[in-house]
N, C-alpha and C positions, 0 to 999 in steps of 0.2 A: 549557461553558466560556465564556470572555469574548467581548465584542463589541469590534469595532475599526473605525475608518473605513477605507474603501478609498482607493486612490490618487486616484480621481476626486474624492472628498470633500475630500481634502487640497488638491487643485488649486483646487476651488471656494472653499475657505477663504481663498485669497489675496485674493479680492474684498473681504470685510469688513476685512481687515487694510489693504489699500491705501486703502479709503475712510476708515478711521480716521486714517490719516496726512493725508489731504486735509481731514478735518474740523478738524484743528488749524489749517490755513491758512484754511479757509472754513467757519465754523460753520454756514452755511446748509445744508451737506450732512449735518448731524447726523441729520435725519429719514430721508433715504434710507439712511444707514448703518444706522440701527435697523431699517428695513424689510428690508434685505438680510440682516442678521444673524439677525433673527427668522425670516425665510423659510427660510434655510438650516438653522437649528436645527429648525424644524418638519419639513422634508423628511428630515433625519437621524432624527428621532424616528419618523416614519411608516415609513421604511424599516426601522428597527430592530424595530418592532412586527410587520412583515410577514416577518421572517426566520423560517425553519423552526424550530419548537420541538423540544426533545428528545423523541424517540419518533415523530416524523413521518417520519423517514428510517430505513430498515432496510437492513442489509447482510448478505448471506449469503455464506459461504465454503464451497467444495467442494474437498476434497483426496483423493488416493488414500490407502488405509490404510497400505500399505507400499511403500517405494521403495528401490532399491539405492543405495549410495554412488556418486556420480558419474554416476548415470543420470538423464537429463532427465525431468521430470514436469510435468504441467499443474495449475494452480490456477485455479479459476473464481470470480470475484467478481461478485455481482449487487446493485445498489443499486435500491431502490424507494422511492416517496414516497406518503405518505398526506396530504400537505398539500393545501390548497385551490387552489394555483396552481403554475405551473411553477417548478421548483427546479433551479438549476445551481450548479456549483462544481467543486472538485477533491478527489480522494481520495488520501490519503497512507497507504499500508499500513505496518504495523509488523511487520517481518520479522526473524528472527534473523540474525546475521552469517554463519552457516554456509550460508545460501541464496545461491547465485550466480544473478543475473538482474537484470532491470530494476527500478529503484526510483524511476522517474520518476512524477510525479503523474499521475493519470488524470482527464481532464476528463469531466464528466457533465452531462446536462441532461434531466430527466424531468418529464413531465406527471403530474397526479394519477392514481394507479392504474397507472402504467406502470413498467417496469423497464429497466435498462440493464446489460448483462453484458460482462465482459472475460474472455478466456482467456489466461493468462500462463504462460510456460514458465520453470522454474527447475531448478537442479541443486544437490543437497545435497553439501557438501564433507566432512561428518563424520557418523558414525552417532549414533543416539540418538533419543529421542522428543521431538518439538517440538510444543508446544501454542500455537496462535495464538488470541488472544482479542479483540483490538481493532484498530481502524483510525481514522484521523482524517479527518473531512470538513470542508472549509472552504467555506461557502456564502455567497452574497451576496444581498441583498434585491432586490426587483424594480427599484428605482431604481439599484442598484449603488453606493450610497453607504455602506452599512454591511455588515459581514460578521461571521459567527459561526463559531467553531471548535467542532466537536462531536466528542467521543470516542464512537464507536459500537461496540457489541459485534458481533464477527464471529468466532465460535468455529470452530475446526477443528484437527485434529491429524494428524500423519503420523509414522510410525516409519521411520527410515532404518536399513537393515540393510546388512551387508557385501554387496557386489555378487556376482554369479554367479561372476565370475572369481576373486575372493578366496576364496569358498567352495570352488571347485574346486581351487584351489592348496592350501588347507588340507587338503582331503580327500586329495590326493596325498601331502602331507607326512606325514599321519597313517598312510596305507597303507604308506609306506616305513618308518616307525617300527615298525609292526606286523610287517612282513616281517623287519626287522632283529632284532626280539625273537624271531621264530620261527627264526632262524638262516639266513634267506635273504638273500643279498646280490645286488646288481645289478652285472653286469660288462658293460662297454661293449666292443663289438667291431665289426669291419668285415667285411662279406661281399660277395657279388656284387651283392646288392640295395641295398647302401649301408650306412650306419651303423645299428646296431641294439643293443638291450639284451637280455640274457638273465639268467636267474636262475642263480646258482651254488650 
């Protein structure tokens, strides 16, 4: 995806603009203005060239195969770098709205050949199969003047099934229906041991 200047670069850009205004009043400042402008453009270009390229950052996602509705589960994300220098930035995961949990950006900083891992806890609010395939990485150059937004593949899937409580409730309802079909009814009574149910 695209390149964009960082906040630091925008702040440094004020210097050429301010000098341009002064040049109108004092033409002798023209050469310093040219030097400052060209110098800043060179630094921006160098920083952009040193930004991580597509494919140098890898992201792995690990999820459980099945989870019950409303049951907390853990997802593990691991970012690694094959770049020739230290890479830092922020990770923005792309999650379905049915996942309840933190969606804050994750800061990372990895040296060549190293990895950084996060273990995050979520809870699914609805059943179904969820296929997760991408996340967004925002990385800055070594000079922190330019940044790049990368969409990185991070495949993983999890099936959200009805929780144990729901399955148990459905099983009891089904058993009661079978008893009714067989002519058995449940009668509630009170005895010495307290309230109980008996088959009539």
